[in-house]
N, C-alpha and C positions, 0 to 999 in steps of 0.2 A: 734746448728746448722747443719746440713750437708747441703756436696755439692754433688749431685748425679749426675754427665756426662754423658754424651753417652747411654744414658734408650731407648732403640730401640722400637717404632711401626709400625707395618703395617698404611699405607697408609689410609685405611679402619677402624680404630679402632677408640674407642667413648673414651667420655672424660672419661665415667667412666672407663675404664681399663688402668689409668694411678694409682689410687692408688693401685691393686692387684699386677701388674707389678713393681712399688715401692717396696711397705713390702717382694715379695719373694728374690729380689734383697741385700733388709738390712736382708733376714732374720729375721725379728723383726713378731708376731702376730698384727693382727689391733688396739689392746689396746693398744699396745705401740706407736703407730705412728701418735703423736697431732694434726699435720696440717701440709702441704707443701705449694708449689707458683713454678710456671714457672720461670726459669729466665730465658732460653733459647730454643726457638725450630727451632731446621734444617731439611735442608731433605739432605739426604746421596743418594746420589741412584750413589755410586760403586759399580760394584762386578757384577751387570747386576740385579741387586734388586732396592725395591723406599721404604724407610722408613721413618720415621719423629723419629729426634733423638733430646731428651731432655733431658738438663739442670737444677735438681728438688733442691728449698733447702727445709728441710725436718727435723722438733724438735723431735726429738724421746723419747720415758724414758730412763734413763740410757743412754747414751751420751758415756761415756768415754770406757761403755762395748758392745756399738756395733761397735763404731771406732774398738778395737782391735780384733776384732773376723772378720774385715773386712780388716783388716793391712793389706793382699795380694789383695784388689781389687786397683792398682788405681788409679781406677778412682771417689774412695768414696774417700772426706775428711771433718775435718772441715772446714764450710764456710767463706773463705776470707774477713776481713770489706774493703768491695766497699765505703763507706762513702764518699758523695766529700763536705768536707771541705772547706767552701770560706772563702778566707782572708776578714777578715774585716776593713776595712780599718780605722786606728789610729788619734783619737782625736789631736793631734801634728803635721798628716800631710793633716789635710784638712787647703786647703788654701784660696781663699776668689776668684777667680776666677773655672769659673766653667772646668768639662770639656770637651777639641772638641771633637767629635769622626770625623772623614773623612774614608763615607763611608758608608752601611746599608744593607752588606754584615751579614752571620753567625756572623764574626768578630764579627764587631759590629754594631750588633740587641744586642749579647746577653753581652758585655762590658758597651752598652748603659741600659742597663736590672739589671746587677748588682750597679753600678753606679746608679743608679737610686734608687731605695731600697734599698743604702747608705747614701743616703738624697740629693745627690751632680747635681742634678738634669743636667744633661747634655745636650751639645749640638750635635746633627747628623749630618751629613754636608752629602748630598750624590745629584750628580752631574745628575742623572739619576730620573728617575717618579716614584711615588706614583707605588708596584706592580701592581695595578687593569689596569690604567694609562700605566704602560709601558704592559698588558699583549694585550692592542691593538696596540701600536706600533708594537710589536712583529708579532702577525699574522695578520695586515694592513700590516707588508712590505712582509710577510709569501703567503699569498693566495690573497692579494687582490692591490699592484701591486700597497703599497705605497713606497713613499719617501722612503729611508732609515735617517733613524735618528741617528748618532752621538753621541745622548747623550742617545739619550731611543732604548737597543736593549734586544740583549743574553746576551753582559756581564756587561751593566752600568745600573743601577736599585736598585728599593726594593728589595732584597731577595736578592744584590749576584748572577754569573754566573749560581751556581747553582740551580736557582726557574726553570731553562726550563729545565732540567737532567733530570726531572720529580719526581726530587725530596728528590732522593738518600740519606740514612742516614745512611750508610755505610764505612767504615774508616780500613784502613791495619795501621795505627797507633797503635803504643803501651798507651794507655790509663792506664797510671801511675796513676793517682792522682783521678780517676773513674770520668771525668767529664763530660762520650757517657753518661752515664744511666738517669744524674740527665738534662744533655737536655735533652731527650729524652721526659723526668716524664716533665719540662715547655714545652713541644714540645703538649705533650696530652691538658695537660691545660690548650693550649690555642690552641686549637680544630683540633689535632689531634686524627687519629681513635689509641685504644690503643693497640692491636696487633705488634706496632712496641717497645712497650717494652719489647714483647720475641721473634721476629722477627728472624734470625739471617742474615737479607741482608733487613731491612727496607726499605719503600719508601712510601708517600701518596700522590702522584704525583700532576704534576705541579698547577689544580685547588684549591683547596685544602690547598699544600701549601702556598698560594699568602692569604686567610684566617687566615691563620698561622702568616703569618708576619701583619696581617695586626692588629691583637688581640696584637701581639707586642710590635708596634707601639705604641698602643692604652695605655697599662700600663704604657711608659714609659711617655705618655705623661700627661697622670693624675697621674702619683705622681713631677710631673712640673721638667721634662725634653724636652728639642724641639725640632723638626725632619725638618728640612731643605730640600727640593726637588731643582732642577735641580741651586745647590749652587756648584759651579767645584768648586775648591781650584789651582791655578794659580802659587800659591808664597808662601812664609811664611820666617817669618822676627823672628831671630834670634840674639842674645845680650849674648857674655860673654858666649857663646857655648851653648845657652842654647835657645830652641825652643822658643817662646812673643806670638806671633799669626801669625793665616794663613788669607793668602789675597784671595777676593774671584776674580771670573774673573771680578763681575762687578763693581772691585776695590774697594768694602767695606772688612773694617779690623778686626777678631773679634779674642779677645783673651781672652787665654786657658791656665790651667794648670791642668791635664799634657796635653798634645796633643796626642792624638793617629791616628793611619793611620791604617788604617783596609780596605786595596783597593784592596786584591785579588792578584793575577798575569796580568791582561788583563793592569793595569792602568799605561803601558808603558809615557805618559807623564808629572804623575805626578814620577813617580821616578824617570826620566830623571832631569826631575827641580829641587828633594832633591839632587840627584844626585852635580849637582852645584853649589847650594849651602852648599857643606862639609857637609853632611850628611855619617855618614859613612855607607856603606853595607859591606856583608861578600856573599864570592860566597857559592853555594853548587851544590853538584850532582844534572843532569837534568834532567830527565826523558823524550822522545820522543815520545809521542804514531800514532797511526793511527788507522784514524777510519773504522773499518768493519763493515759492517750490516749483519748482512743471516736474514733468513723472519724466522717469531719466530718459529711456524709449524720446520721447518726446529732442531731449539737450541733444542723442546719439545719434539721430535722426539728422539736426538739423549741421550737426562739425561736420558729422564722419561720412554723412551722402551713404551711399551703397556700402561704404565700411561698418557702417553702424553694427554692433555689437560684439569685434574681433575682437577675440581672445585678446590677441595681442596689446592693445589699444584702452581698452578696459574702457571706464566710465568716462563722457568728458567734460572735463569742466568747463563753466565759464561765468564772464562775469557783467553784470550788468548794468549800465553810468547813468 
């Protein structure tokens, strides 16, 4: 398999234009191209021109010979192995207690999903509400003058804080374990649109994200897991430097092994509680951001020029540093 990067085509190209462009780039006849798939599609709006920039995976005859002929083409190489290899739990590490996961944002949901598929029947504890009920609380507060609910808002509740950031699915972290393609495929299987698999800056929108989150929750439950809403962890039980259980605000105690805190960055009361109990923390660099809003039409015009508003391009993304 070959990986071909930065294959550019104009905005109004047809899907049928990809194959001849790829053949020209590789310098091979049509019969030698067994097939290809799109790995990623980005928008290149530099130098006052707007193009689509593709990364493709191609199967060709006599691959070593083709690679040798393209030795000076730094954008063509043997496709790297980007398989995400999940770590299956070993039998001797299985304990009688069920795992307890605190928080049902992306980290908590996918931790719960993997543990449920491994037969561990996890218990997910979420201080807020289910995604649909939470969305009603948020909309009511924003638009209808409802009272603010400190446990059900844009920070707390199923899906995490990102649920109300338009469901953005891109990041700047280095994905050495190739988790991101696996995560996106899982989200497509849960109802997200397939184009998130190839878009350089995928997002699915809050409305559709709520359905995806619900589907993930239902799979965890179908495999024997539990998802408990309105369950705020107020304290922990630590014995012999090992966390044995969590205590909820209603006074109930839930034992678990392991206990996973997937609480994002906003649950300050939980961080303070863990710190009081001697849980070690490590300081890390922190960036402070300022939200600046511009009219979308202005951003589209600045980046896309005459192509602004084109249905195929969608809304232009930008970053101010």
